C-alpha positions as CSV (number, residue, x, y, z in Angstrom):
1,X,-20.1,-16.7,-6.9
2,X,-20.5,-13.0,-7.1
3,X,-17.7,-10.6,-7.9
4,X,-18.0,-6.9,-7.0
5,X,-15.8,-3.9,-6.8
6,X,-15.3,-2.6,-3.3
7,X,-13.7,0.8,-2.5
8,X,-11.7,1.2,0.6
9,X,-8.6,2.7,2.2
10,X,-6.1,2.3,5.0
11,X,-6.6,5.1,7.5
12,X,-3.1,4.9,9.1
13,X,0.1,5.2,7.1
14,X,3.4,6.8,7.5
15,X,6.5,7.1,5.3
16,X,8.7,9.3,3.3
17,X,8.8,10.4,-0.3
18,X,11.9,12.3,-1.3
19,X,11.3,13.7,-4.8
20,X,14.3,14.5,-6.9
21,X,12.9,17.4,-9.0
22,X,15.8,17.3,-11.5
23,X,15.5,13.6,-12.0
24,X,12.5,11.7,-10.6
25,X,14.2,8.4,-11.2
26,X,16.5,9.3,-8.2
27,X,13.5,9.8,-5.9
28,X,12.9,7.5,-2.9
29,X,9.6,6.0,-1.5
30,X,9.3,4.2,1.8
31,X,5.8,3.6,3.3
32,X,4.4,1.7,6.2
33,X,0.7,1.0,6.5
34,X,-1.2,-0.1,9.6
35,X,-2.9,-3.2,8.2
36,X,-5.7,-3.1,10.9
37,X,-6.7,0.4,9.7
38,X,-8.4,-1.1,6.6
39,X,-11.7,0.7,6.0
40,X,-14.3,-0.3,3.4
41,X,-17.2,1.3,5.2
42,X,-18.5,-2.1,6.3
43,X,-17.5,-3.4,9.8
44,X,-18.2,-7.0,8.9
45,X,-16.1,-6.9,5.7
46,X,-13.3,-5.0,7.5
47,X,-13.2,-7.6,10.2
48,X,-13.0,-10.4,7.6
49,X,-10.2,-8.5,5.8
50,X,-8.3,-8.3,9.0
51,X,-8.6,-12.1,9.6
52,X,-6.1,-14.7,8.6
53,X,-8.2,-15.2,5.4
54,X,-6.7,-12.0,4.0
55,X,-4.4,-9.6,5.9
56,X,-3.8,-11.6,9.1
57,X,-3.2,-8.5,11.1
58,X,-2.4,-10.5,14.2
59,X,0.7,-11.9,12.6
60,X,1.3,-9.2,10.1
61,X,0.3,-5.8,11.7
62,X,2.0,-3.7,9.0
63,X,2.4,-3.5,5.3
64,X,5.6,-2.0,4.0
65,X,6.6,-0.8,0.6
66,X,10.0,0.4,-0.4
67,X,10.8,1.5,-3.9
68,X,13.9,-0.2,-5.4
69,X,13.7,1.5,-8.8
70,X,11.9,4.3,-10.4
71,X,12.1,4.5,-14.2
72,X,10.6,6.6,-17.0
73,X,7.8,4.8,-18.8
74,X,6.7,7.1,-21.7
75,X,5.2,10.3,-20.2
76,X,4.9,8.6,-16.8
77,X,7.1,6.8,-14.3
78,X,7.0,3.2,-13.2
79,X,7.9,2.4,-9.5
80,X,9.3,-1.1,-8.8
81,X,9.8,-2.2,-5.2
82,X,9.2,-4.6,-2.4
83,X,5.9,-5.0,-0.8
84,X,6.1,-7.0,2.5
């Protein structure tokens, strides 16, 4: 069994980020990604990722993330939300 790092991206996404400058913990994030737009620069791998072995884009065409909480974590912020 071989394990490798693969870089990729989703080419189609939309959403909103409303940044509360005075208090970032009050910001909102809501993003929807077109699951079929996965792109790892390998047509065969992308086809496999779209299959029911991984993303199952036929039954789950989109990936949705909505932040439920944003909290300060040291000098950074931690975003907690639902990924469906």
